[in-house]
C-alpha positions, 0 to 999 in steps of 0.5 A: 361479880356484877362488875366482871360479869359487865366487864365479860358480857361487853367484851365478848358484845364487842367481839360479835359485832366486830364484822361491822366495823371491818368495813370503814377500818380497813377502807381508811387504813388502806387510804391512809396506807398505801396511799396517802402515807407513801406520797407524803413519804415520798415528797418528805425524802425529794425535799431532803434529797433535793436541798442536801438535808443530812439531818434534821436538830436543833444544832443545824434548825438556825442554818435550816431557816436561813438556806432553807426556808422553804424546804423547812416549810414544807415539811412542816406542812407534810407532819402535820398533813400527817397530823390532820391524815389521823385525825380525819381517821379518828373522825370517821372511825369515831362516827361510823363506830357510833352510828352502828352503836345506835344502830343506824349505819351510815352510807361511805358518801354521808360519813365521809361528809360528815367527816369533813365537815369536822375538818372544817370544824376544828379549832386549834386547842382541839388539835393540840389535845390530839396531838398530845393524845398521838404522842401518849400513843406512839411509843405503843402503836408507833402508827405504822408510819416511819417516813423519810422525814420521821428518821431524819430526825437525829437527838444531840450528843450530849443528850444520847450520852446523859442517857446512856449514862444515866440509864437506870434514871432516866428510864424509870423518869420515862414509865413515871411520867409516861404511867402520869400521862396515861393517868390523864389519857385516860380521865380525858378518853371522853374529850374528843367524842365529845366535841366531835358527837356533841359538839362541846366547846373544848373546854366543857367537854375537856372538863365533862369528861374529867368529871365524867370518869370520876367514879369511872376509871377502874371499870374503864380501864379494866375493860380496856384491858380485859378486850386488850387481853382478849385480842392477845389471847386469839392472835397468840392462839391462832399465831400458836395452832398454826405454827404447830399445824406447819410442823405438822405439815413439814414433819409428816409430809413433803409439801411445806414449802407450798403449805408455809405459804399459805400459812404466812399467809393466815398469819397476816391475816390474824394481824389484820384481823388483830388490826381492825378489831384495836381500831376500834376497841377504844370507840367502842368502849367510850361509845357505849358509855357516851350511851350507857350515861343518862 
């Protein structure tokens, strides 16, 4: 009973305090999604068209290295820059939530300065570990980014044929592998916060996270699922009520079109609120555990 009481209390606390996180999340998402990523997408499109590259695959990699080495390096650079921007956002939001949690919210300039300081101390091990996390969440979240660079990647035909012929086996193996990676992700979820907030080395942060979650994996998963269910419930209820309201307006009034525009705007706002809350939920839980640990 005490376990579930703690889960509900922490979930309610997160939802009550969530308004404090809106500014940082909206600023970073807006800057990355509306400015940085579109510019990188256009740059990748220009490189592909200018060099007449139809697709990217292992089969044409030797030809690209021989015929378009500079273009290939530029595309690799864009991919690395996208990952670096994702790490920048991760660090910025982690620091923002941390200082809000300890009742010391910082100004935007101070948060940016601390974030750039973390980038200067970024190590190759930390970078590849973050890449693992990006690949882990990509099938679920997609990161909201679909560039011309990504759409040009082609899976070899023989692999596609094998997947189609053995789709049940492939799907089963994918689920098992993904669940295994997800378990590892939960056990190592405190690694990056330990590096960024506690200034630990990568090896020490990895060991510390593994030991820390040994007895807490159940409660950690429970809190994540509960907050996720609360956010899904909020969004689902909001959508249902707005759609029913629109149906009622169309049935009894003649302002169906103007109200549809308003309802659609409200639906987009609900999705934005859900995005903001879900983005900071993991940060809130991780930092809450770190601060509660003696």
